[in-house]
Backbone as JSON, one array per atom type, in Angstrom:
{
  "sequence": "MLDIYIYEPDAELRRRIHEYCFEYLIRNDIPSEIKTITANEKEAEEAFSQEEFQSIFIIFCDKFTDTLITALRKKNKDSYVIITANDFNDIVTYMKPGHRPSGFIIKPLTKNDINKLMGDIMSDYNSKRHDNLNDCFRFKLKSTEYNIPYDAVLYFESNNKKMIARTAEKEYFFYSSFDELQNVLPDGFIRIHKSYIVNVAHIESINYSDNEIFMDNGMSIYFSRTYRSIVKECFNAKPEIIK",
  "N": [[-9.6, -21.72, -10.85], [-10.78, -18.26, -10.82], [-9.08, -16.35, -12.9], [-7.3, -12.44, -12.96], [-7.54, -9.86, -15.13], [-7.27, -6.59, -15.48], [-7.95, -3.36, -17.04], [-6.94, -0.44, -16.82], [-6.98, 3.33, -17.6], [-6.01, 5.65, -15.42], [-3.21, 5.86, -13.25], [-3.61, 5.85, -10.59], [-5.66, 4.71, -9.74], [-5.51, 2.4, -10.56], [-3.61, 1.14, -9.24], [-4.97, 1.22, -7.05], [-6.66, -0.58, -7.58], [-5.23, -2.76, -8.08], [-4.29, -3.62, -5.62], [-6.58, -3.75, -4.03], [-8.02, -5.93, -5.22], [-5.75, -7.84, -4.76], [-5.7, -8.15, -2.14], [-8.68, -8.95, -1.64], [-8.19, -11.7, -2.84], [-6.16, -12.87, -1.23], [-7.36, -12.86, 1.32], [-9.49, -14.61, 1.32], [-8.3, -16.56, 0.43], [-7.96, -17.88, -1.71], [-6.84, -19.34, -4.68], [-6.39, -17.61, -7.37], [-4.63, -15.27, -9.63], [-3.45, -12.39, -10.54], [-3.04, -11.35, -13.65], [-2.98, -9.88, -15.98], [-2.38, -6.01, -15.99], [-2.99, -2.81, -16.74], [-2.45, 0.11, -18.77], [-2.38, 0.66, -21.33], [-4.63, 0.05, -24.3], [-4.33, -1.13, -26.23], [-2.46, -3.26, -25.43], [-3.94, -4.4, -23.63], [-6.01, -5.47, -25.14], [-4.79, -7.62, -26.33], [-3.93, -9.45, -24.33], [-6.22, -10.05, -22.96], [-7.55, -11.18, -25.62], [-6.48, -13.81, -25.81], [-6.6, -15.08, -23.31], [-8.31, -18.03, -22.61], [-9.81, -19.35, -20.59], [-12.21, -19.09, -18.2], [-12.42, -15.75, -17.05], [-11.83, -12.96, -14.85], [-12.51, -9.68, -15.72], [-11.69, -6.42, -15.57], [-12.5, -3.39, -16.65], [-12.07, -0.23, -17.44], [-14.38, 2.19, -18.39], [-14.2, 3.73, -21.56], [-13.69, 4.61, -25.45], [-12.6, 2.65, -25.65], [-13.62, 0.47, -25.07], [-15.7, -1.25, -26.34], [-14.15, -2.7, -28.16], [-12.17, -4.24, -26.24], [-14.24, -5.62, -25.0], [-15.34, -7.4, -27.21], [-12.75, -9.07, -27.79], [-12.29, -10.35, -25.68], [-14.58, -11.97, -25.41], [-14.48, -13.53, -27.37], [-13.02, -15.78, -27.04], [-14.09, -16.86, -24.41], [-16.86, -16.84, -23.55], [-18.45, -16.77, -21.35], [-16.89, -15.21, -19.58], [-16.65, -12.68, -17.12], [-17.38, -9.51, -16.37], [-16.44, -6.55, -14.84], [-17.16, -3.17, -14.97], [-15.69, 0.38, -14.99], [-16.26, 3.38, -14.22], [-16.06, 6.62, -15.16], [-18.82, 8.33, -14.92], [-22.36, 7.87, -15.1], [-22.92, 9.17, -17.92], [-20.56, 8.23, -19.47], [-21.14, 4.98, -19.36], [-23.8, 5.17, -20.9], [-22.49, 6.08, -22.85], [-20.77, 4.56, -24.05], [-21.34, 1.88, -23.66], [-22.43, -1.13, -24.64], [-26.09, -3.62, -25.4], [-25.31, -5.8, -25.96], [-22.86, -6.22, -24.07], [-23.24, -7.41, -21.68], [-22.3, -7.18, -18.75], [-20.72, -7.64, -15.7], [-21.5, -6.47, -13.31], [-21.3, -2.75, -12.23], [-18.94, -0.12, -11.38], [-19.05, 3.04, -9.8], [-16.88, 6.27, -10.07], [-15.69, 7.48, -7.04], [-13.62, 4.92, -7.0], [-14.14, 2.19, -4.26], [-13.01, 0.05, -1.52], [-15.0, -1.43, -0.45], [-16.69, -1.68, -2.93], [-14.97, -3.18, -4.71], [-14.96, -5.63, -3.36], [-17.39, -6.46, -2.92], [-18.52, -6.94, -5.52], [-16.37, -8.88, -6.33], [-17.46, -10.71, -4.38], [-19.75, -11.32, -5.61], [-19.15, -12.49, -7.95], [-17.92, -14.73, -7.56], [-19.32, -16.25, -6.11], [-21.28, -16.89, -8.06], [-19.83, -18.39, -9.89], [-18.86, -20.45, -8.7], [-20.94, -21.84, -7.71], [-21.81, -22.44, -10.61], [-19.92, -23.65, -11.27], [-20.0, -25.93, -9.8], [-22.14, -27.49, -10.84], [-21.34, -27.46, -13.21], [-19.5, -29.63, -13.11], [-19.04, -32.29, -13.85], [-18.7, -32.36, -16.18], [-16.77, -31.75, -17.34], [-13.05, -32.22, -17.5], [-10.44, -32.26, -15.27], [-7.47, -31.5, -13.57], [-4.41, -30.75, -12.2], [-1.9, -28.79, -12.13], [1.37, -27.69, -10.93], [0.62, -24.86, -9.07], [-2.16, -24.3, -9.96], [-5.36, -24.7, -11.32], [-7.19, -26.74, -13.43], [-9.88, -26.59, -15.22], [-11.21, -28.31, -17.96], [-13.65, -28.55, -20.73], [-15.02, -31.33, -21.37], [-16.39, -31.74, -24.19], [-14.43, -30.52, -25.8], [-11.92, -31.09, -26.1], [-9.71, -32.54, -28.37], [-8.02, -34.99, -28.36], [-6.64, -37.07, -26.36], [-3.17, -37.47, -25.51], [0.08, -39.04, -25.01], [3.07, -39.05, -23.93], [6.24, -39.28, -23.28], [6.86, -39.14, -20.07], [4.78, -37.49, -19.42], [1.37, -36.43, -20.16], [-1.15, -34.94, -22.96], [-3.51, -32.96, -23.32], [-5.16, -32.33, -26.01], [-6.82, -28.95, -27.5], [-8.52, -27.39, -29.76], [-7.35, -24.72, -29.63], [-5.55, -25.16, -27.58], [-2.56, -26.94, -26.34], [-2.4, -28.82, -23.35], [-0.34, -29.78, -20.62], [0.33, -32.46, -18.24], [0.31, -34.91, -15.34], [-0.37, -37.82, -15.49], [-1.57, -41.25, -16.59], [-2.78, -43.6, -18.75], [-4.49, -45.6, -18.11], [-5.09, -44.39, -15.75], [-6.75, -42.03, -16.95], [-8.49, -43.43, -18.55], [-10.22, -44.37, -16.62], [-11.29, -42.08, -15.78], [-12.92, -40.87, -18.12], [-15.69, -40.05, -19.96], [-18.0, -41.43, -21.64], [-17.48, -42.12, -25.41], [-15.06, -41.66, -25.65], [-12.05, -42.89, -27.2], [-9.46, -45.55, -27.07], [-7.22, -45.22, -29.58], [-4.68, -46.32, -30.04], [-1.18, -47.01, -28.47], [-0.14, -44.34, -27.57], [-2.32, -42.42, -27.94], [-5.52, -41.44, -27.42], [-8.81, -40.93, -28.56], [-11.43, -38.19, -28.49], [-14.76, -38.73, -30.28], [-16.38, -37.64, -31.11], [-15.22, -35.49, -32.49], [-14.1, -36.32, -34.57], [-13.73, -36.64, -38.17], [-12.99, -37.96, -40.52], [-12.18, -41.75, -41.24], [-9.33, -43.18, -42.5], [-9.08, -46.6, -43.56], [-6.99, -47.74, -44.93], [-4.81, -46.61, -44.44], [-4.39, -46.46, -41.97], [-5.34, -44.12, -40.73], [-6.47, -41.23, -39.29], [-8.71, -38.65, -39.58], [-8.99, -35.42, -38.01], [-11.8, -32.96, -36.8], [-10.83, -30.16, -37.44], [-8.45, -30.08, -38.62], [-6.33, -31.71, -38.26], [-4.71, -34.94, -38.11], [-4.12, -38.34, -36.86], [-2.27, -41.42, -36.56], [-3.71, -44.45, -36.2], [-3.26, -47.76, -34.45], [-2.4, -51.08, -35.56], [-3.15, -53.04, -33.57], [-5.71, -51.41, -32.47], [-7.49, -51.4, -34.36], [-10.12, -52.75, -34.62], [-11.68, -51.76, -32.76], [-11.53, -49.49, -33.57], [-13.09, -49.86, -35.86], [-15.45, -51.23, -34.91], [-16.41, -48.96, -33.19], [-17.14, -47.18, -35.7], [-19.19, -48.49, -36.59], [-21.6, -48.23, -36.87], [-21.6, -45.48, -37.88], [-21.42, -44.87, -41.34], [-20.92, -42.87, -42.55], [-18.5, -41.21, -41.88], [-16.8, -43.05, -42.58], [-13.8, -43.25, -44.63]],
  "CA": [[-10.28, -20.68, -10.54], [-11.03, -17.1, -12.17], [-7.83, -15.09, -12.99], [-7.9, -11.24, -12.86], [-6.76, -8.85, -15.86], [-7.65, -4.96, -15.57], [-7.6, -2.35, -17.96], [-7.6, 0.98, -16.13], [-5.51, 4.47, -18.07], [-5.3, 5.99, -14.31], [-2.41, 5.28, -12.3], [-3.82, 5.85, -8.84], [-6.84, 3.93, -9.12], [-4.91, 0.92, -11.06], [-3.03, 0.52, -8.49], [-5.85, 0.8, -5.42], [-7.76, -1.69, -7.79], [-4.76, -4.0, -8.09], [-4.31, -3.68, -4.1], [-7.75, -4.44, -3.5], [-7.99, -7.4, -5.64], [-5.07, -9.12, -4.03], [-6.26, -8.49, -0.64], [-9.49, -9.88, -1.34], [-7.71, -13.38, -3.11], [-5.77, -13.74, -0.24], [-8.3, -13.16, 2.5], [-10.26, -15.52, 1.35], [-7.69, -18.12, 0.05], [-8.75, -18.23, -3.17], [-5.7, -19.22, -5.47], [-5.81, -16.95, -8.54], [-3.89, -14.31, -10.6], [-4.02, -11.35, -11.36], [-2.41, -12.04, -14.48], [-2.55, -8.71, -16.79], [-2.74, -5.18, -15.36], [-2.02, -2.34, -18.16], [-3.25, 1.27, -18.83], [-2.58, 0.33, -22.52], [-5.36, -0.2, -24.7], [-3.46, -2.51, -27.38], [-1.69, -4.66, -24.68], [-5.02, -4.84, -22.7], [-6.77, -6.37, -26.15], [-3.57, -8.81, -26.74], [-3.99, -10.12, -23.59], [-7.97, -10.46, -23.41], [-7.79, -11.89, -26.82], [-5.57, -15.12, -25.54], [-7.41, -16.23, -22.66], [-9.76, -18.73, -23.17], [-10.76, -19.95, -19.24], [-13.66, -17.99, -17.83], [-11.94, -14.86, -15.83], [-12.57, -11.82, -14.34], [-12.1, -8.44, -16.28], [-12.56, -5.03, -14.92], [-12.01, -2.58, -17.9], [-12.22, 1.09, -16.96], [-15.33, 2.43, -19.85], [-14.15, 4.57, -22.82], [-13.66, 4.59, -26.48], [-11.93, 1.57, -26.14], [-14.53, -1.1, -24.44], [-16.34, -2.48, -26.89], [-13.13, -3.69, -28.93], [-11.85, -4.77, -25.17], [-15.22, -6.89, -24.37], [-15.01, -8.35, -27.92], [-11.69, -9.47, -27.52], [-12.38, -11.39, -24.51], [-15.59, -12.5, -25.74], [-13.78, -14.82, -28.83], [-12.53, -17.48, -26.43], [-14.93, -17.06, -23.58], [-18.13, -15.61, -23.5], [-19.01, -16.71, -20.15], [-16.33, -14.66, -18.64], [-17.05, -11.67, -15.91], [-16.83, -8.57, -16.86], [-16.63, -5.25, -14.35], [-16.76, -1.6, -15.61], [-15.41, 0.93, -13.57], [-16.77, 4.65, -15.03], [-16.22, 8.3, -14.64], [-20.14, 8.87, -14.59], [-23.0, 7.11, -16.0], [-22.91, 9.51, -18.83], [-19.74, 7.5, -20.09], [-21.78, 4.36, -19.5], [-24.52, 5.3, -21.65], [-22.25, 6.5, -24.49], [-19.73, 3.62, -24.44], [-21.65, 0.46, -23.41], [-23.81, -1.63, -25.85], [-26.61, -4.18, -24.76], [-24.57, -6.81, -25.77], [-21.57, -6.28, -23.24], [-23.83, -8.46, -20.63], [-21.3, -6.64, -17.55], [-21.72, -8.26, -14.06], [-21.52, -5.0, -12.45], [-20.76, -1.42, -12.74], [-18.75, 0.74, -10.61], [-18.68, 4.58, -10.49], [-15.91, 6.37, -9.34], [-14.82, 7.14, -6.78], [-14.25, 3.28, -6.39], [-13.35, 1.81, -2.86], [-12.49, -1.17, -1.65], [-16.07, -2.26, -0.31], [-17.22, -1.67, -4.13], [-14.6, -4.41, -5.4], [-15.37, -6.8, -2.03], [-18.94, -6.34, -2.94], [-18.78, -7.37, -6.66], [-16.06, -10.02, -6.23], [-18.1, -11.72, -3.79], [-20.57, -11.95, -5.81], [-18.84, -12.98, -8.78], [-17.1, -15.51, -6.74], [-20.53, -17.17, -5.49], [-21.93, -17.4, -8.9], [-18.82, -19.23, -10.48], [-18.54, -21.13, -7.48], [-22.35, -22.81, -7.96], [-22.35, -22.87, -11.95], [-18.73, -24.83, -11.34], [-20.33, -27.46, -9.13], [-22.91, -27.82, -11.67], [-21.03, -28.35, -14.12], [-17.67, -30.35, -12.92], [-18.93, -33.8, -14.38], [-18.56, -31.95, -17.5], [-15.29, -31.01, -17.62], [-11.63, -32.88, -17.55], [-10.22, -31.65, -14.13], [-6.54, -31.73, -13.55], [-3.46, -29.51, -11.23], [-0.45, -28.63, -12.26], [1.79, -26.87, -9.8], [-0.58, -24.19, -8.19], [-3.09, -24.27, -10.76], [-6.3, -26.44, -11.39], [-7.77, -26.66, -14.3], [-11.55, -27.33, -15.75], [-11.21, -28.24, -19.75], [-14.82, -29.04, -20.87], [-14.79, -32.7, -22.55], [-16.37, -31.31, -25.45], [-13.6, -28.92, -26.33], [-11.15, -32.03, -26.05], [-9.75, -33.48, -29.45], [-7.69, -35.95, -28.12], [-5.26, -36.93, -25.12], [-1.47, -37.86, -25.97], [1.03, -39.53, -23.83], [4.47, -38.09, -24.21], [7.06, -39.4, -22.36], [6.47, -39.46, -18.54], [3.74, -36.68, -19.45], [0.21, -36.66, -21.03], [-0.99, -33.71, -23.37], [-4.53, -32.93, -23.77], [-5.53, -31.22, -26.65], [-7.89, -28.71, -27.91], [-8.45, -26.81, -31.38], [-6.67, -24.0, -29.49], [-3.61, -25.16, -27.17], [-2.19, -28.11, -25.65], [-2.18, -28.48, -21.92], [0.4, -30.79, -20.03], [-0.01, -32.73, -17.27], [1.1, -36.34, -15.03], [-0.98, -38.89, -15.45], [-1.53, -42.79, -17.24], [-3.97, -43.7, -19.69], [-5.47, -45.99, -17.27], [-6.09, -43.31, -14.98], [-7.77, -41.64, -17.72], [-10.14, -44.52, -18.77], [-11.53, -44.05, -15.48], [-12.56, -41.04, -15.77], [-13.51, -40.05, -19.18], [-17.23, -40.28, -20.57], [-18.68, -42.83, -22.84], [-17.11, -41.09, -26.35], [-13.38, -41.37, -25.69], [-11.78, -44.27, -27.42], [-8.02, -45.39, -27.25], [-6.3, -46.08, -30.92], [-2.87, -46.05, -30.23], [-0.83, -46.96, -27.18], [-0.22, -43.05, -27.23], [-3.89, -41.6, -28.63], [-7.03, -41.44, -27.38], [-9.28, -39.53, -29.03], [-12.44, -37.98, -28.6], [-15.05, -39.48, -31.18], [-17.26, -36.48, -31.71], [-14.46, -34.94, -33.31], [-13.64, -37.48, -35.96], [-14.32, -36.37, -39.38], [-13.03, -39.18, -41.13], [-11.18, -42.69, -41.11], [-8.91, -44.17, -43.92], [-8.45, -47.37, -43.0], [-6.11, -48.06, -46.44], [-3.36, -45.93, -44.42], [-5.19, -46.25, -40.61], [-5.4, -42.52, -40.11], [-8.09, -40.47, -38.7], [-8.65, -36.82, -39.77], [-10.2, -34.66, -36.77], [-12.63, -32.3, -37.9], [-9.98, -29.7, -36.93], [-7.62, -30.38, -39.94], [-5.44, -32.55, -37.73], [-5.03, -36.37, -38.33], [-3.66, -39.09, -36.17], [-2.69, -43.0, -36.94], [-4.3, -45.48, -35.25], [-2.37, -48.59, -34.42], [-3.42, -51.88, -36.01], [-3.86, -53.33, -32.11], [-6.68, -51.06, -31.97], [-7.95, -51.42, -35.49], [-10.96, -53.35, -34.59], [-12.31, -50.79, -31.98], [-12.14, -48.24, -34.0], [-14.38, -49.97, -36.67], [-16.72, -51.41, -34.17], [-17.03, -48.14, -32.82], [-17.87, -46.47, -36.42], [-20.01, -49.4, -37.61], [-23.04, -47.48, -37.17], [-21.54, -44.29, -38.64], [-20.37, -45.22, -41.97], [-20.64, -41.64, -43.48], [-17.07, -40.71, -41.62], [-15.69, -43.64, -43.05], [-13.04, -42.6, -46.15]],
  "C": [[-10.0, -19.38, -11.56], [-9.61, -16.26, -11.68], [-8.58, -13.8, -13.25], [-7.33, -10.86, -14.13], [-7.92, -7.63, -15.72], [-7.03, -3.95, -16.43], [-8.09, -1.04, -17.18], [-6.39, 2.09, -16.32], [-5.41, 5.04, -16.27], [-4.37, 5.52, -13.16], [-2.56, 4.84, -10.78], [-4.52, 4.94, -8.71], [-6.27, 2.45, -9.78], [-4.15, 0.42, -9.96], [-3.72, -0.07, -7.3], [-6.26, -0.41, -5.89], [-6.8, -3.36, -7.85], [-4.61, -4.13, -6.7], [-5.44, -4.25, -3.69], [-8.28, -5.84, -3.71], [-7.16, -8.26, -5.27], [-5.39, -9.11, -2.45], [-7.3, -9.37, -0.52], [-9.21, -11.83, -1.97], [-7.05, -13.64, -2.03], [-6.21, -14.52, 1.17], [-8.56, -14.27, 2.46], [-9.66, -16.85, 0.26], [-8.2, -18.75, -1.24], [-7.25, -18.43, -4.38], [-5.8, -19.17, -7.26], [-5.01, -16.21, -8.61], [-4.07, -13.74, -10.84], [-2.58, -11.33, -12.62], [-1.96, -10.62, -15.59], [-3.17, -7.28, -16.07], [-2.13, -3.66, -16.15], [-3.46, -0.95, -18.37], [-2.91, 1.03, -20.4], [-3.32, -0.59, -22.91], [-5.16, -1.5, -25.51], [-2.81, -3.99, -26.57], [-2.89, -5.18, -24.0], [-5.66, -5.64, -23.93], [-5.7, -7.19, -26.38], [-3.98, -9.66, -25.76], [-5.3, -10.64, -23.03], [-8.19, -11.51, -24.32], [-7.15, -13.47, -26.81], [-6.34, -15.89, -24.51], [-8.69, -16.72, -23.19], [-10.62, -19.13, -21.96], [-11.53, -18.47, -19.29], [-12.43, -17.29, -17.04], [-12.62, -13.75, -15.4], [-11.82, -10.21, -14.78], [-12.79, -7.2, -15.75], [-11.88, -3.8, -15.85], [-13.07, -1.19, -17.24], [-13.29, 1.43, -19.18], [-14.83, 4.13, -20.48], [-14.27, 4.48, -24.05], [-13.35, 3.18, -26.37], [-12.9, -0.18, -25.57], [-14.97, -1.75, -25.21], [-15.22, -3.12, -27.61], [-12.59, -4.5, -27.64], [-12.64, -6.53, -24.93], [-15.02, -7.62, -25.94], [-13.96, -9.35, -27.99], [-11.84, -10.46, -26.91], [-13.04, -12.3, -24.57], [-15.66, -13.82, -26.33], [-13.87, -15.87, -27.92], [-13.35, -17.83, -25.36], [-15.98, -16.36, -23.4], [-19.47, -15.73, -22.5], [-18.26, -15.73, -19.06], [-16.93, -13.46, -18.04], [-16.42, -10.28, -16.44], [-17.32, -7.16, -15.57], [-15.96, -3.87, -15.11], [-16.95, -1.19, -14.69], [-15.55, 2.23, -15.18], [-16.5, 5.79, -13.94], [-17.89, 8.7, -14.2], [-20.97, 8.11, -15.28], [-23.58, 7.51, -17.2], [-22.16, 8.52, -19.74], [-20.3, 6.07, -20.26], [-22.62, 4.21, -20.74], [-23.66, 5.5, -23.42], [-21.36, 5.46, -24.9], [-20.15, 2.27, -24.52], [-22.82, 0.33, -24.45], [-24.86, -2.71, -25.03], [-25.76, -5.16, -24.88], [-23.54, -7.36, -24.86], [-21.83, -7.27, -22.4], [-22.29, -8.03, -19.64], [-21.95, -7.73, -16.45], [-22.04, -7.2, -13.02], [-20.98, -3.79, -13.07], [-20.29, -1.14, -11.37], [-18.26, 2.32, -10.68], [-18.08, 5.24, -9.81], [-16.33, 7.57, -8.17], [-14.97, 5.66, -6.78], [-13.6, 2.87, -5.18], [-13.63, 0.66, -2.87], [-13.86, -2.41, -1.29], [-16.84, -2.66, -2.09], [-16.79, -3.41, -4.52], [-14.84, -5.51, -4.54], [-16.76, -7.12, -2.41], [-18.68, -7.56, -4.84], [-17.45, -8.71, -6.88], [-16.53, -11.1, -5.51], [-19.19, -12.22, -4.31], [-20.59, -13.0, -7.27], [-18.56, -14.59, -8.81], [-18.1, -17.01, -6.62], [-21.04, -17.54, -6.85], [-21.05, -18.47, -9.96], [-18.99, -20.41, -9.65], [-19.79, -22.63, -7.85], [-22.53, -23.17, -9.59], [-21.31, -24.3, -12.04], [-19.64, -26.29, -10.52], [-21.2, -28.06, -9.97], [-22.45, -28.54, -12.84], [-19.47, -28.97, -14.2], [-17.73, -31.57, -13.75], [-18.78, -33.51, -15.81], [-17.34, -31.49, -18.4], [-14.11, -32.45, -16.96], [-10.92, -31.71, -16.32], [-8.4, -32.34, -13.81], [-5.64, -30.42, -12.92], [-2.36, -29.66, -11.61], [0.2, -27.5, -11.98], [0.77, -25.99, -9.25], [-1.98, -23.8, -8.88], [-4.2, -24.94, -11.41], [-7.12, -25.57, -12.85], [-8.85, -27.76, -14.61], [-11.71, -27.09, -17.28], [-12.94, -28.95, -19.83], [-14.61, -30.4, -21.99], [-14.96, -32.64, -23.86], [-15.68, -30.61, -26.42], [-12.15, -30.04, -26.7], [-10.67, -32.81, -27.42], [-9.0, -34.87, -29.19], [-6.39, -35.82, -27.18], [-4.14, -37.88, -25.98], [-0.72, -38.42, -25.02], [2.28, -39.46, -24.45], [5.77, -38.4, -23.47], [6.55, -39.99, -21.01], [4.79, -37.8, -18.36], [2.64, -36.88, -20.39], [-0.35, -35.24, -21.35], [-2.55, -34.32, -23.65], [-4.83, -31.96, -24.88], [-6.51, -30.62, -27.38], [-7.84, -27.95, -29.47], [-7.53, -25.65, -31.11], [-5.05, -24.25, -28.65], [-3.61, -26.32, -26.71], [-1.62, -27.78, -24.03], [-1.5, -29.87, -20.93], [0.03, -30.67, -19.02], [0.47, -34.51, -16.6], [0.04, -36.94, -14.74], [-0.89, -40.41, -15.84], [-2.79, -42.74, -17.86], [-5.01, -44.56, -19.14], [-6.09, -45.44, -16.36], [-7.15, -42.52, -15.57], [-8.85, -42.14, -18.35], [-10.45, -44.58, -17.93], [-12.03, -43.33, -15.2], [-13.4, -40.31, -16.8], [-14.61, -40.84, -19.15], [-17.07, -41.41, -21.51], [-17.84, -41.38, -24.56], [-15.34, -40.95, -26.55], [-12.9, -42.53, -26.0], [-10.11, -44.48, -27.45], [-8.11, -46.21, -28.69], [-5.42, -46.18, -30.78], [-2.1, -46.38, -28.74], [-0.6, -45.15, -26.57], [-0.9, -42.19, -27.56], [-5.25, -42.23, -28.02], [-8.08, -40.37, -27.41], [-11.06, -39.48, -28.83], [-13.84, -38.26, -29.82], [-15.92, -38.56, -31.99], [-16.38, -35.4, -32.52], [-13.82, -35.02, -34.58], [-14.49, -37.13, -37.01], [-14.27, -37.55, -40.02], [-12.16, -40.16, -41.1], [-10.6, -43.17, -42.31], [-8.25, -45.24, -43.52], [-7.07, -47.74, -43.56], [-4.83, -47.81, -45.12], [-3.66, -46.06, -42.51], [-4.85, -45.08, -39.93], [-6.67, -41.85, -39.72], [-8.02, -39.29, -38.61], [-9.79, -35.87, -38.97], [-10.85, -33.42, -37.87], [-12.1, -30.76, -37.32], [-8.53, -29.37, -37.71], [-6.53, -31.36, -39.71], [-5.66, -34.06, -37.79], [-3.67, -37.05, -37.42], [-3.5, -40.76, -36.34], [-3.11, -43.52, -35.54], [-3.58, -46.88, -35.34], [-3.33, -50.21, -35.1], [-3.75, -52.94, -34.68], [-5.39, -53.1, -31.85], [-7.71, -50.79, -33.1], [-9.3, -52.14, -35.3], [-12.08, -52.49, -33.84], [-12.69, -50.22, -32.67], [-13.26, -48.62, -35.5], [-15.39, -50.62, -35.81], [-17.53, -50.1, -33.56], [-17.63, -46.99, -33.63], [-18.8, -47.57, -37.41], [-21.42, -49.12, -38.17], [-22.97, -46.24, -37.61], [-20.78, -44.7, -40.12], [-20.21, -44.01, -42.93], [-19.75, -40.93, -42.98], [-16.36, -41.45, -41.89], [-15.09, -43.32, -44.28], [-13.07, -44.04, -46.71]]
}
């Protein structure tokens, strides 16, 4: 689900936004978290830039707005942004056409303002999520549900009793087995080792002399002799990537 990040310099308003958002999540039984709430623009920028999952960002409109929105869009261009402002003059002064906010709240901010925008965002998110679930690898760890686009996954690795989904940015740990994985993975994922399933789309080259596969992010993985014929068969029609 969508987690929430808040940048608001005013202490009292920051407290109320936190309260209203928390009440909305509890009342609607939404398993999201309020990850960061801060008055410090540097702290906000660091937190925003690290979040690669689609989230909700509530941002006060000031001279740091462009920097903060640029930071959060680097990892996820589809995140939702709510802008709070003292007046429309600040919006005209600090907002840019490319910011694409999901909504504005002009002070004084009320609970109804938050409920309305949160409701609109959740409705849009659930609608798109329903349409896109087939394109994502889904798993749950403790109380958090993850939806990772298949095309973002470089490979899956078995590590003792845990599984690892590796993207270019991060590793995600979960519990499963290769047998279960192979039943849900779409075409384009092949097993190359007792410990690895790779996404063919991210393979840059293959060195058959050393049984080594090079991924497009610079990483390399060794395939075993047992799966050598499968690797060759998969790339018979793609000699351009064979090294």
